[in-house]
Backbone bond lengths (Angstrom), bond angles and torsions (degrees), N, CA, C in turn:
res aa  C-N    CA-C-N  psi(-1)  N-CA   C-N-CA  omega(-1)  CA-C   N-CA-C  phi
1 X - - - 1.455 - - 1.520 109.19 -
2 X 1.307 116.43 129.16 1.442 121.77 -173.80 1.518 113.26 -83.16
3 X 1.329 114.10 -162.39 1.452 120.25 -178.14 1.515 113.03 -67.55
4 X 1.329 117.28 -18.86 1.455 119.53 179.85 1.524 111.86 -95.11
5 X 1.312 116.38 17.18 1.464 120.27 -178.87 1.518 110.35 -64.15
6 X 1.292 114.80 146.16 1.458 121.54 177.99 1.519 107.82 -102.53
7 X 1.335 116.64 139.70 1.458 120.77 -177.08 1.521 109.93 -114.22
8 X 1.313 116.35 142.95 1.450 120.95 175.63 1.526 108.38 -93.06
9 X 1.300 116.17 128.03 1.455 121.67 179.80 1.515 107.73 -119.34
10 X 1.302 116.41 114.83 1.458 120.80 177.04 1.526 108.80 -92.83
11 X 1.294 116.90 133.81 1.457 121.64 174.81 1.519 106.21 -99.07
12 X 1.309 115.88 128.86 1.456 121.32 -174.84 1.526 111.58 -66.50
13 X 1.314 114.83 142.47 1.464 120.19 173.77 1.521 110.52 -98.10
14 X 1.322 117.10 1.50 1.463 120.79 -176.53 1.524 113.62 -123.58
15 X 1.329 117.54 -35.25 1.466 120.88 -175.98 1.528 108.62 -102.77
16 X 1.335 117.71 116.27 1.471 119.66 -178.72 1.518 111.91 -64.77
17 X 1.312 115.95 138.11 1.455 122.68 173.92 1.524 107.07 -100.31
18 X 1.318 116.07 90.86 1.466 121.16 -174.27 1.530 111.85 -65.47
19 X 1.303 117.36 -19.35 1.457 121.13 178.37 1.538 110.43 -61.44
20 X 1.312 117.41 -28.17 1.472 121.68 179.70 1.530 112.05 -65.20
21 X 1.345 117.09 -24.11 1.464 120.91 -179.29 1.525 113.11 -97.90
22 X 1.313 117.34 -2.58 1.466 120.42 -176.95 1.524 109.95 -65.53
23 X 1.328 115.14 133.74 1.461 120.67 -178.17 1.522 110.96 -84.58
24 X 1.309 115.75 132.91 1.464 122.17 174.03 1.521 106.72 -136.40
25 X 1.316 116.13 102.40 1.457 120.11 179.92 1.526 112.24 78.94
26 X 1.324 115.34 -152.37 1.463 122.51 -176.04 1.527 109.20 -86.62
27 X 1.329 115.21 95.27 1.465 121.16 177.06 1.531 106.65 -132.70
28 X 1.344 117.77 89.10 1.461 121.17 -174.12 1.526 114.34 -55.16
29 X 1.327 118.56 -37.80 1.463 119.37 -178.19 1.523 111.16 -64.79
30 X 1.326 117.15 -38.04 1.463 120.00 178.76 1.524 111.02 -71.99
31 X 1.327 117.21 -31.53 1.464 120.43 175.40 1.528 110.53 -68.53
32 X 1.331 116.76 -38.47 1.462 120.40 175.37 1.523 110.75 -61.14
33 X 1.336 116.78 -47.62 1.461 120.25 177.82 1.525 111.60 -61.72
34 X 1.333 116.94 -38.74 1.466 120.34 179.24 1.522 110.92 -62.54
35 X 1.322 117.72 -38.05 1.472 120.09 178.82 1.526 110.91 -67.32
36 X 1.327 116.99 -37.32 1.474 120.72 177.34 1.522 109.96 -66.59
37 X 1.335 117.25 -44.72 1.475 120.96 179.32 1.526 110.29 -62.63
38 X 1.346 118.10 -41.15 1.462 121.49 -179.86 1.525 110.98 -64.01
39 X 1.327 117.03 -42.23 1.463 120.79 177.99 1.525 110.22 -62.53
40 X 1.315 117.30 -45.92 1.464 120.53 -177.16 1.526 112.00 -66.06
41 X 1.340 117.81 -33.43 1.467 120.44 175.95 1.519 111.34 -67.61
42 X 1.343 116.69 -39.22 1.464 121.09 -174.14 1.529 113.63 -83.56
43 X 1.328 118.76 -24.84 1.468 119.83 -170.85 1.515 114.90 -66.11
44 X 1.305 118.90 -29.78 1.459 119.75 -177.46 1.510 114.17 -97.02
45 X 1.339 116.95 4.24 1.451 120.87 -176.11 1.518 109.92 -104.04
46 X 1.345 117.26 125.96 1.468 119.48 178.78 1.535 111.17 -76.52
47 X 1.294 115.69 158.43 1.463 120.48 176.00 1.510 112.76 120.39
48 X 1.334 114.36 167.54 1.460 121.48 -177.01 1.535 112.09 -71.85
49 X 1.328 117.04 -44.69 1.465 120.03 -177.32 1.529 111.43 -63.02
50 X 1.343 119.74 -48.04 1.469 118.63 176.19 1.531 113.23 -61.57
51 X 1.339 116.86 -32.53 1.467 119.41 178.15 1.526 110.50 -64.50
52 X 1.337 116.78 -41.38 1.464 120.96 177.50 1.539 109.76 -67.55
53 X 1.330 116.57 -43.56 1.469 120.33 178.86 1.522 111.14 -59.57
54 X 1.322 116.14 -38.53 1.466 120.69 179.28 1.526 110.67 -64.14
55 X 1.330 116.84 -44.21 1.472 120.05 179.78 1.526 111.79 -65.66
56 X 1.333 116.03 -39.68 1.470 119.69 176.90 1.528 109.94 -64.14
57 X 1.325 116.86 -41.11 1.470 120.84 178.55 1.525 110.78 -62.23
58 X 1.323 117.20 -38.18 1.474 120.96 178.10 1.526 110.06 -62.98
59 X 1.325 117.32 -44.36 1.470 120.53 178.64 1.531 111.13 -64.76
60 X 1.328 116.81 -43.40 1.468 120.48 176.84 1.527 110.30 -59.94
61 X 1.335 115.99 -42.63 1.465 120.34 -179.58 1.525 110.89 -61.73
62 X 1.312 117.09 -43.61 1.468 120.17 179.39 1.529 110.76 -61.98
63 X 1.337 116.33 -43.27 1.468 120.10 179.51 1.524 110.74 -62.59
64 X 1.341 116.94 -50.46 1.470 119.80 -176.38 1.527 112.29 -71.41
65 X 1.312 117.85 -24.75 1.462 120.42 173.36 1.523 109.85 -65.60
66 X 1.340 116.03 -42.53 1.469 119.19 177.31 1.528 111.13 -66.76
67 X 1.320 117.08 -39.86 1.468 120.86 -178.24 1.538 112.26 -67.33
68 X 1.317 116.53 -37.45 1.463 120.01 -175.82 1.525 113.51 -92.23
69 X 1.312 117.49 -24.55 1.459 120.27 -175.59 1.518 112.63 74.62
70 X 1.328 116.78 17.72 1.466 121.62 179.43 1.527 109.80 -96.47
71 X 1.318 116.25 152.95 1.466 122.19 176.20 1.528 107.86 -119.41
72 X 1.324 115.10 82.36 1.459 121.79 178.78 1.517 106.71 -119.88
73 X 1.329 118.42 110.57 1.461 120.56 -174.59 1.531 112.51 -68.04
74 X 1.334 114.65 157.06 1.460 121.31 179.62 1.524 113.14 -60.46
75 X 1.314 117.28 -29.80 1.468 120.37 -177.90 1.532 112.24 -97.51
76 X 1.331 116.74 18.96 1.467 120.52 179.76 1.523 109.83 -62.74
77 X 1.323 115.75 146.15 1.468 122.32 -178.72 1.527 108.61 -97.01
78 X 1.322 114.82 86.00 1.452 122.12 -173.51 1.521 110.22 -111.20
79 X 1.326 116.40 125.97 1.456 120.19 173.81 1.520 110.49 -70.03
80 X 1.316 116.58 157.38 1.457 121.51 -179.70 1.519 111.92 -67.92
81 X 1.323 115.57 159.83 1.455 120.59 178.11 1.519 114.34 78.14
82 X 1.327 117.54 18.78 1.463 121.49 -178.95 1.526 110.07 -71.33
83 X 1.322 116.27 134.94 1.465 121.60 175.30 1.523 109.53 -115.12
84 X 1.334 114.92 132.44 1.464 122.48 176.53 1.532 106.93 -129.44
85 X 1.337 118.38 78.79 1.466 120.01 -174.67 1.530 114.01 -58.21
86 X 1.313 117.37 -38.25 1.465 122.91 178.67 1.527 106.82 -133.32
87 X 1.334 118.61 89.48 1.468 120.64 -169.67 1.524 115.81 -76.32
88 X 1.322 118.25 -4.96 1.454 120.29 -175.98 1.522 111.95 -56.69
89 X 1.327 116.26 126.34 1.459 121.87 174.41 1.513 115.63 80.16
90 X 1.326 118.86 5.51 1.465 120.14 177.54 1.526 108.89 -74.44
91 X 1.338 115.94 129.11 1.462 122.07 178.30 1.528 107.64 -125.22
92 X 1.331 115.80 123.78 1.466 121.12 -179.92 1.526 108.81 -125.52
93 X 1.319 116.29 125.26 1.466 121.22 177.26 1.526 108.79 -65.70
94 X 1.336 118.69 139.91 1.468 120.51 -176.97 1.525 114.41 -62.70
95 X 1.323 118.13 -23.67 1.469 119.93 -179.46 1.525 113.30 -93.71
96 X 1.332 117.52 -8.27 1.463 120.19 177.43 1.520 108.62 -67.18
97 X 1.323 115.67 147.86 1.462 120.16 179.09 1.523 108.98 -114.93
98 X 1.330 115.44 129.02 1.456 121.53 -179.12 1.517 108.02 -120.18
99 X 1.317 116.44 124.95 1.459 121.95 -177.19 1.520 112.60 -73.26
100 X 1.336 116.31 178.06 1.463 120.64 -177.57 1.523 113.21 -71.32
101 X 1.332 114.30 153.50 1.467 124.10 171.60 1.527 114.06 60.80
102 X 1.321 116.80 34.12 1.466 120.65 177.03 1.526 110.28 -84.59
103 X 1.312 115.23 161.68 1.458 123.57 178.55 1.526 107.18 -128.48
104 X 1.336 116.83 121.26 1.468 121.31 -177.33 1.526 108.29 -126.64
105 X 1.333 115.58 123.32 1.456 120.91 179.08 1.523 111.45 -92.21
106 X 1.335 116.30 -179.15 1.453 123.20 -172.84 1.530 113.10 -64.00
107 X 1.327 114.60 154.01 1.460 124.51 174.00 1.524 113.74 62.63
108 X 1.306 118.27 24.73 1.470 122.35 178.12 1.523 109.22 -86.46
109 X 1.330 116.29 137.34 1.456 122.11 174.15 1.516 108.84 -117.49
110 X 1.323 115.89 126.50 1.462 122.69 174.49 1.518 104.42 -120.12
111 X 1.354 115.86 99.63 1.447 118.82 -167.58 1.510 115.71 -136.25
112 X 1.317 114.02 174.98 1.458 122.81 -176.38 1.521 111.52 -88.33
113 X 1.304 114.09 154.77 1.462 123.46 170.21 1.516 105.52 -145.58
114 X 1.313 116.72 -177.95 1.458 119.26 178.11 1.519 109.51 -54.43
115 X 1.297 116.84 125.36 1.452 119.67 176.79 1.511 116.19 100.66
116 X 1.328 119.74 -9.39 1.449 117.99 175.01 1.508 116.22 141.41
117 X 1.342 113.59 -163.09 1.463 122.35 -175.90 1.526 109.89 -127.41
118 X 1.321 117.27 162.20 1.468 120.17 -178.13 1.529 113.91 -70.26
119 X 1.332 114.03 152.54 1.459 123.07 168.14 1.520 105.63 -120.83
120 X 1.332 115.24 119.50 1.450 120.60 -175.13 1.519 108.85 -111.81
121 X 1.308 116.50 124.48 1.456 122.09 -178.58 1.519 112.53 -69.47
122 X 1.309 115.56 -178.26 1.451 121.35 -178.16 1.524 112.47 -77.64
123 X 1.323 114.69 149.27 1.462 124.66 175.70 1.528 112.06 55.68
124 X 1.329 114.91 48.15 1.459 122.34 175.58 1.522 107.98 -99.99
125 X 1.320 117.27 133.23 1.459 122.65 176.28 1.519 108.64 -102.82
126 X 1.348 116.31 126.10 1.462 121.46 -177.03 1.520 108.38 -118.45
127 X 1.338 115.98 116.79 1.461 122.23 -176.15 1.515 113.53 -73.13
128 X 1.313 115.49 164.00 1.461 123.49 -177.72 1.521 111.93 -55.76
129 X 1.326 115.27 134.65 1.454 121.15 175.07 1.516 115.80 77.63
130 X 1.309 118.23 1.92 1.469 120.44 -178.70 1.529 110.58 -69.26
131 X 1.315 115.30 150.80 1.463 122.76 177.21 1.527 107.59 -125.34
132 X 1.322 116.51 125.44 1.465 122.31 176.42 1.520 105.12 -119.84
133 X 1.325 115.73 111.54 1.454 120.86 -167.53 1.524 111.14 -124.92
134 X 1.332 116.27 135.17 1.459 121.66 172.72 1.510 113.72 88.50
135 X 1.325 115.54 -173.30 1.462 123.04 -175.43 1.522 110.79 -79.35
136 X 1.329 115.93 65.76 1.455 120.39 179.02 1.522 108.96 -107.75
137 X 1.326 115.26 156.59 1.461 121.21 176.52 1.520 107.96 -117.35
138 X 1.320 114.82 127.82 1.458 121.39 177.37 1.528 106.14 -106.61
139 X 1.314 117.43 118.55 1.457 122.20 -177.48 1.517 113.21 -70.04
140 X 1.320 115.56 160.15 1.462 121.80 179.21 1.524 110.66 -58.05
141 X 1.315 115.61 147.33 1.463 123.83 177.27 1.527 113.73 63.44
142 X 1.327 117.96 18.96 1.465 120.74 177.82 1.528 109.69 -79.67
143 X 1.313 114.96 159.06 1.461 122.56 174.40 1.519 108.22 -119.72
144 X 1.320 116.17 131.20 1.460 121.40 175.83 1.526 106.14 -112.71
145 X 1.313 116.62 117.82 1.458 121.20 -175.66 1.515 113.25 -69.68
146 X 1.321 116.07 160.60 1.454 122.04 177.91 1.529 109.95 -58.30
147 X 1.311 115.61 134.50 1.462 124.86 178.09 1.530 114.52 63.83
148 X 1.319 117.69 13.60 1.475 119.72 175.98 1.523 109.20 -69.27
149 X 1.324 115.92 146.52 1.466 121.47 174.53 1.526 106.28 -115.32
150 X 1.329 115.53 104.70 1.462 121.78 -173.33 1.530 109.19 -98.46
151 X 1.335 115.46 117.07 1.469 121.04 178.60 1.524 111.20 -126.80
152 X 1.344 116.20 7.27 1.465 121.44 175.95 1.525 108.38 -132.85
153 X 1.318 116.64 163.77 1.462 121.56 179.94 1.526 110.83 -61.67
154 X 1.333 115.17 147.75 1.463 122.17 175.50 1.523 106.68 -119.82
155 X 1.345 117.97 118.67 1.462 120.44 -178.18 1.531 112.93 -66.32
156 X 1.301 115.23 162.95 1.457 121.89 177.69 1.530 110.68 -56.66
157 X 1.343 115.54 132.18 1.450 121.13 176.48 1.512 115.76 77.33
158 X 1.319 118.58 -0.34 1.464 121.75 -178.41 1.530 110.24 -89.06
159 X 1.330 114.87 169.65 1.463 121.91 177.86 1.526 107.95 -121.49
160 X 1.341 116.19 136.72 1.460 121.57 177.58 1.529 108.33 -114.25
161 X 1.341 116.65 127.16 1.462 121.23 179.88 1.521 109.88 -138.26
162 X 1.327 116.01 150.30 1.463 120.99 172.58 1.513 114.39 96.10
163 X 1.351 113.82 178.81 1.459 121.79 179.99 1.526 109.11 -136.54
164 X 1.337 117.10 108.04 1.466 128.76 -6.32 1.526 110.10 -69.43
165 X 1.322 115.28 157.89 1.462 120.28 -172.63 1.524 112.55 -65.18
166 X 1.336 114.88 135.94 1.464 122.28 170.27 1.518 106.60 -99.38
167 X 1.313 116.77 146.39 1.455 121.61 -178.86 1.525 108.57 -97.62
168 X 1.316 116.10 125.14 1.460 122.69 176.85 1.523 108.01 -112.57
169 X 1.316 116.86 134.45 1.457 121.34 -179.64 1.517 109.46 -104.10
170 X 1.337 116.93 144.80 1.469 118.65 177.41 1.514 110.17 -66.04
171 X 1.343 116.66 141.13 1.455 120.34 -177.57 1.513 112.88 -97.38
172 X 1.325 116.92 -29.08 1.456 118.51 -173.79 1.521 109.84 -148.52
173 X 1.314 116.78 146.84 1.456 122.11 173.01 1.515 107.17 -105.93
174 X 1.312 116.17 125.45 1.453 120.13 -178.17 1.519 108.80 -104.18
175 X 1.318 115.42 129.72 1.456 121.29 174.71 1.517 107.28 -82.71
176 X 1.326 117.10 120.18 1.455 120.78 -177.86 1.525 108.80 -86.81
177 X 1.309 115.84 111.33 1.459 121.39 -179.36 1.512 109.38 -139.23
178 X 1.318 116.30 169.54 1.448 121.89 176.83 1.531 108.58 -62.96
179 X 1.310 117.49 134.22 1.456 120.18 -176.91 1.531 112.44 -64.77
180 X 1.332 118.63 -17.51 1.460 121.95 179.11 1.528 111.74 -81.62
181 X 1.333 117.12 -9.62 1.461 121.00 -177.49 1.522 109.12 -83.58
182 X 1.328 116.64 104.13 1.467 121.51 -175.97 1.518 112.49 -70.60
183 X 1.325 117.46 -17.28 1.465 119.49 -178.34 1.522 112.06 -84.05
184 X 1.333 117.38 -2.68 1.455 120.24 -179.01 1.521 110.18 -69.67
185 X 1.304 115.76 145.94 1.460 119.53 178.35 1.511 110.56 -140.28
186 X 1.299 115.79 155.25 1.453 122.32 175.29 1.515 106.85 -104.82
187 X 1.338 115.30 128.40 1.456 118.87 -179.19 1.513 109.37 -103.75
188 X 1.311 116.87 125.65 1.453 121.97 -179.80 1.519 112.96 -93.58
189 X 1.320 117.33 -2.51 1.455 120.02 -175.97 1.520 113.28 -99.14
190 X 1.327 118.02 7.42 1.451 121.31 -178.35 1.523 110.23 -114.96
191 X 1.344 117.65 143.15 1.466 118.62 172.42 1.508 109.78 -71.95
192 X 1.313 116.35 142.24 1.471 120.74 178.76 1.516 108.26 -87.89
193 X 1.308 115.99 84.69 1.449 120.72 -177.63 1.520 108.33 -110.83
194 X 1.316 116.13 134.51 1.462 120.70 178.43 1.502 111.39 109.97
195 X 1.302 115.43 171.93 1.452 121.74 -178.97 1.516 108.60 -114.15
196 X 1.298 115.73 163.34 1.448 119.36 178.45 1.513 108.91 -141.37
197 X 1.294 115.14 161.39 1.442 121.06 175.45 1.521 108.41 -136.81
198 X 1.296 116.27 149.84 1.450 120.52 -179.68 1.516 109.13 -102.43
199 X 1.344 115.72 138.94 1.477 120.29 177.62 1.504 109.52 -66.17
């Protein structure tokens, strides 16, 4: 494979990529997440210094909540590597569980209904305006389309679109290779789970 080769990059649904949350410059969503992480580190530790750190984290959280327009509580159960490119209007129930390396766009609601709150697996992408309501489970590597209203479980690797959401399953997994490579093949017997990026 030559210099124009395409590489498949899988993002883990289990191991958090903390580099995704690292702050570089003015990134309000990452500052909001940093305040939540700081509070959660300090809350279970006894002593004067952690008590001060906790209070500072609370003040930082209030400031960044106002700056971003997001409603993500300090005790939210967020997996590492969370990305919030446009955090405005994101609402997350404090008891909802979000797995590692997820991507959540603006105006998303992850909330409670009769019977409980959502559990979202690792490396799930949630489009703008989507609503995930009630005791549903979203499998790892799932995609939730923009403005989808999810009130039923979404299996691993599936896509949910519409209101109410319909579940779409991947039909084919494509091996990304250089088009000049004659030995490349497309396998139709594998689920297309995971994300990829092109060099």
